[in-house]
N, C-alpha and C positions, 0 to 999 in steps of 0.2 A: 504494500500500500504506500501512498505518499507520492512525492514528485518523481521518485526513481522507478515507479511501477512501470512494467512493460506495456500496460494498457493506457498509460497517460499520453496525452497529446494526439490521440488517434483522430482521424477524420480525413477529409479530402480537400486538396488545395484548389484555389481558383485557376481557371483556364481562360483568362482574358475575358471574363464576364460573358461566357458563351451563351447562357440562357438563364431563365428564371421561372419558378413555379409559384403560383399565388398562395400567399399565407396571410391575407388580409383578414382581420377579425370581422366576424359577421358574414364572411363570404360563403360561397357554395362549396369550395374545395378545401380538403385537408391534405397535407403532404407530410410524410414522415420518412426518415432515413434511419438506418440501423447502426448500432455499435455493439461491442462485445466486452465481456470480462472473462479473462482466461481462467482456466481451472485452478481452484485453490486461492484465487485472489479476490480482493475487494477494491473496487475502483471508487476513490473519493474525488468527485469533481468539484473544484473550487471556482472554475470559470468556464463559461461557454462562449465560444467565439464563432460567429457566422457572418456571411456576407448577404446583404439584403439590398435589392434595387427598390427604391421607394420614392414616393412623391414628396417626401419631406423627412426630416430627422426622426428617427424612431426613439421614443423615450420610455415606453412600457411594452412588455410582451407577456404572453402566456407560454408555458411549456408543458406538454403532456407527454408522459413517458409510458410506453406499453411494453408488456412482455412479448417476446416472439411466440408465434403460434406453433412453432416446431416445424413449420414448412417454409420459413423464410418470408414471413409477412407479419404485420402487427396483429396481436390477438385483441380480444375485447377486455383483457385485464389491464387496468391502469395501475402502475406501481408508484408513480409520483405525479403531482400536479402543482405547478407554480402559476399563480394568477396575478396579473398586473405588477410584475416585478420591474423595478427600475433598471434601465440599461443605459450604457453609454455608446453613442454612435458617432463615428467620425467619417467624413466624406473621403473616399479613397479612389473614386473614379466616376465615370458616367457611361451609360449604355441604354439604348432603346428609349431615349428621352427621359430617363430617370437618373437620379443620383445613386451611385452605389455606396452603401455605408458598410464599414466594418463595425459590427455590433459586438459589444463585450458585456457579459452578464456575470456578476458575482453571485455564486450559489454555494451551497454546502449539501451535496447529494452523494449518497453511497449506494453502490450496486454490487451485488454478489455475482459469482460466476454465472454466465449465461449470455443470452442475446437479448437486446432491447431495441426499442424504436423511439425516436424523439420527434415530436410534432411541434414546431414553433408557430406561434400566432402573433402577428404584429398589430398593435393598435395605432394605425396611421391610415391616411386616406387610401393609398394603394401600396401594396408591398409584395415583392416577389423574392423568394429564396433563391439565391444564385445556385445553378446546377452546372455540372461539368460531365462531359462524356469521357473524360480522361481519369475519372476516379477509379479507385481499386478496393475501397473498404466495403466488405460485405455485399449485401444485396443492393439492387438498384432502388432509387427512391420510389416509394409507393404513394399512390393518390387515391383518395376516396371522394366521390362526388355526391353531394346531398346525403352524407352519412351512409352511403352505400358501401359495398365491399372494397377492400384495399386492392389496388391493381398495380402491378409492377410497371415501371415506365418503359414504354415501347422504344424510346430513344436511348435506353440503357445508360441513363445519367444518374449521378449521385449528387446529393446536397453538399454545398461547400460549408464545412464547419470543423471545429476542433474542440475537444474536451480536455481542459487543462487541469492537472492536479495542483499546480502552482500557478497563480495568475501571471500572465505575460504583460509586458509593457504595451500600452496602447499607442499606436502610431500617431504621428502628427497629421492633422487634417490637411488635405490637399486644397490648394486654391483652384477652383474649377470655374470654367466659363459657364455662363448661363444667359442664353438669349431667348427672349420671348418671340422674336420673329427673325427669320433669316432671308435675305434677298440673295439668291444664289448667283454667282458669276458662272455662266455656262460655257464661256469660251474666252481664251486669252491668246492673242497673237502678238508676238514681239520678236524681232530678229528671226531666228530659225525655230522658235517655239510656236506651235499651234496646238493648244490643248483644249479639248472639249470635255465638259463635266455635265452630269445630269442636273436637271433643274430642281430636283427634290433629293434631299439626303437627311439621314438621321444623325449625321456627324456634324457637331457644331463648328469645329475647326478642323478642316481636312489638311492632310500633309502631302504637299506636292514637291518636297525638297529633292525627290529623285529626278525631277525634270531639269535638264541642263539647257542653257542658251549660250550662244557664242556671239560676243560683241567685241568691237575694236575700241581701244582707248581713244577718247576724244571725239568719237562719232555719236550722232543722235539717231534714235530709232523710234518710229511711231508705235504706239500701243493701241 
C-alpha cells in the first residue's frame, strides 16, 4: 500500500485530445472506465487526475465506483460514491471548440484486490471525458444510455485518467486563445506562395510555418 504500491498511478495518458465522451451531470449518458488492484494489495487513492473538455472551468464533480461484473463491465454494485466534491481544474489545451482542463481531485479511497469501474460526472454546462484509442489499461470505456446496459466502446478507446496514491503537482494553467468569431483567410498569394485554406475550421490559430516563400532582399512583393 502507499505511494510505492505497484497499482498506484495507473491509468491512460492523453493522445493529443483525440476524442471525448459526455459526462455532463443530468445528461443521458454514463461513461465508466476500469482499474484494478492486484492480488494481496490495497490501493489507497489520494488523488484522481483526469482530462475533461468543457464549456467552462469544472469546480465540482461526482464519482461513482462499481465492482466489475466478472465479465469485464460495470456491475450494479456500487462500492463508493462521492457527491459534489470540490476539484481543481487548470486549462491545458483546447479541442473541438472546448477548453481542455486537467482536473485534480483530492480523495481518500481504499480498494481491495479486484477490478473496479469509475464513472465521473461533471457539474458544468457541457463536459466530455477525454478518451484515447492508444490506451492499454484494462477494458475499453463502457457507456450506458438512459441507464441502460453498459456497452463497450466500439472505437476501442479508454478514458484519460490517473489514480495517485500520493498527490502530484498541479501544472500551471496555459494561456489559451479564445475567439468568439473567426473570419477565415482562405487564400494567401505572395512571391512563390499560393496557399488555399478552407473557409471553416475548428482550429482557432492554424500553423502554416511549414510553408516557405522565397524573396530577394530589397525587393517588394504584392500580397
